[in-house]
N, C-alpha and C positions, 0 to 999 in steps of 0.2 A: 519573079517567084511566085507561084500559085500558093495564096494566103492561106487555103487548107492544107497544105502540106507543111508548114510551120512547125517548129515543135510544141507551142502554145495548142495549135489547132488539132494537131495529133494528139495530146494530151488528154484533150477534153474529148475528142471522137473515136480514140482508139487506133489502131494499127493493122487490125486483121481482116483477113480476105473474106469476110460475111457480110450479110446485109445488115448487122446488128455494127460490125467493127470492132467489136470490143471481145476480148477473153475471159472466160470465166473458169476459176481454179474452184474446186471443191475440194475441202479439207474432209476428211473421213475417218476418224478415229475407230480403232476396231480391235474388240476381244473377244474372242470365240465367236466369230461372224460368219464360219465357214458355209453355214447353209443360205444365211440372207445376202453375203456381198455379191453373188452373181445374180442375184433377182435385182439389186439397186443398182448394180453399175449398168444392167440391161436396160433399165427405166432411164437412168440418166443419158445414157448412149442416145436413145431413142428419142428423149425430149429434147436434147439439145443439136440433134441431127435434124429432127422434123421443123425446127425453127431456124435453122441455118446459124448456129451459135458454135464460135471458137470454143474450144472446152478441154480441161483435164481433170482428172480425179488424183488427189494426194491421199494416199492411203496409209494412215499411221497405224501400225499395227504393233500393240504391247506384249510381243512374244507370246501369242494365242498360242494353247496348248493344243488347239483342234485341229490345225492345219490350216489356220486362214492364211499365212502368207504363203504357203504353195497355191491356194486358189487364186491370191491377187497376183503370182507370178503366171499362171497360166492365164488368166485375163488379160494380163499386161500382153501376152504373146498372141491373143486374139484381137483385141484393140488395137495393139500397139503401144510400145513403150512412152511414146509421146502423150500418151492417152491416160494411161494408168500407169500410175508412178507410186511404188512401193518404198516407203522410208519408215522401217520398223526401228523399234527401240527396244531396250533390254529387257523389260518388263514393265508393269502396271505402274505408272509414274502420273498419273490424274490427267482428267481431261482437258484441263485448263493449258499445263505443258504439251498436250498433245497437238492441240491449235498453234502454240507457238514454236513448236518442230515444225509442223507441216507448213507454216508460213514461210520457213526459210527456202522452200522448194516450189513455191508459187510462181507462175511465169505470167498468170493473167492480171488485169487492170482491176477485176473484180473477185471477191472470195465469196463462197458460200460456204455456210460453216452447216452440218447436218447429221441425223444419226443414220449409222450403218444398219439398222434393224427393220427398216421398213417403218417406222412410225411416221417418219416424215416424206410425204409422196413427192417425187420430183415434178409432178404435174402442175405444182404451184410455182415453179420457179419462173416460167415466162410471166405469171402475174407480177411476181417479185419485179423482175426486169421492166416491166410496163410502167409500173409506179415508179421505179426509179428514176426512169428515164422522164416521164413525164413532168416531174417536180426537181429533178436533178438530186435526189436525196443521199446524204452520205450512209445511210443502214436502212434497210427494210426487214422488219422480222414479221414472223410467222404470228397468228394469234389466233389461241382456240377460244376465245373470250369476246369476240367482236361478231357482229352480223354484218358489217360492211369494211372496206377499206378506209385507211384515214393515211391522207388525203381521201376523199372519196374518187371511186374509179368505179367504172361499170364491169360487169362480166364475171363478180367474184360470189359467193356464196357463204352462208353463215358458216362460221366455224363451228368447232365441237370436236368431243371426244368419243373414241368407241372403244371398246375391250376393258374397260376400267370399271371394278366395282363400286358401290356408292361410297365405301370408306376412302378411296383412292382419289375419287374428285372431291370429296370434301377437304383432305389434305391439301390438294392442289389449288383449289378455291380458297382456303384460308391462307396458304403462304402467298398468292398473289395480292390478296387482301390486306395482308399484313404488311408486306414490302411497299405496295400502295399507299397505305396510312401512313407508315412511319417514312420513307423516303420521299414520295410525290413524284414518280419517275417518268409520268406522262405518256406510259404505255400500259396497254391491257393485259399483257401476259410477259410479266417480267421472268419468269421461268424458264420460258421456250427456247428451244436450242437450234431452231432453224432460221437461218438469218443470211442477209447477203451485205456485204461491206465494200466499199471502196476500198481497195487494197491499202493505200497511203493513211486513209483513216483507222483501219483495223490495226496497221503498223503502231500507229500512235498510240492508240489506247491500250492495246496490249502490253506496251511498255510501262503503263502507270498501274495496271491491273496487278494488285495482291494475292487476291484469291486464288485458290485451286478448287479443283471438284465442282460440284453443281452449283457454287456460288459465284463461279468463275462469270458465267453466264448473266447473272444480275449484276454483278459489278460494273461489266462492261458496258450495258445500257445506262447505268446509273451515271459513270463516268462520263458516256457518249452527251449525255444531257447536259452535264455540267462544263463540259468543255465546247459546248454550243453546237454540237454536230445536230443534222437533222435525222429524223427517224420517222420513217412511215410504218403502216402495219396492214397487212393481208391476213383476210382471216383463211384460218386452213382447217383440215381435218387430221385429229392426230388419232391414229389406230396403234394400239397397242401390240409389242413384238410380234412377230410371226412364228420365230423360233428363238429357244434360249430363255433364261430368266431374266427378268429385270435385275439391274444393278443398284438400283435405288432401296436403300433399309433405313433403319433407325438412327444410325451413326450421320447418314446425308442428311435426316431431316433436322437432327441437332445443328449440324455444321450450319444448314440453310439459316437457322434463327440467329445463330451468332453471328453469321455475317451481315444479316439486316441490321443488327445493332452496330457492328462494326460500322459499316457504310453510315449510318445515321451519325456515328461519332467522329468519322474522319473525312468526308467526302463533301 
């Protein structure tokens, strides 16, 4: 028997007929993203195809009234129902539960989570994958607040934020400083939501995660560190959404502060 065809070898190397041999599932939560969805899907397809990667996108729409689901169905007809998988929900049930829902339909061995509003550019995905493969990392997360990758990797540029006013930059920096001081998670951007996970790792962590909404991302990384999973960082450029309104408000800020305290006292 060829040792590279054993179950153990296939689990390590992947089973897909591409130069990478792995398949990447993107979970894309949406709510009123009718204008953004075609752009982000086109960019994702471009990046995956140019890098000869097997892929799929799981669109988790929370019953958007703007016709997002109809657009997703049209995109599935264009790219193929094996590439664009629409899995809607009855209403707005939170970001964390959107990932849990989408994970049930992933067929890849790696999962990428990101925003659908073009804040996260798919061009960084190959860098995530390169860092993960170089060090066999369990998680790679994008960071707005580092100049280089961690562990070090060539070909990256300093992270940053575009389109935010001074107040929002201050709030974001303050939120990360608070979490870093209280929780010591070992990453520079705890509130980021652009990440690559080994699917088994994501399934494990997500079953233990209690928080929902915007605190969900923070708890995932804190629990990953506590469980001993390896986490790498790639600097990214975050761009404020192209169309629509930000869903971050005062309620989310309060929820975040409560979440930091809860994690400090329980994890």
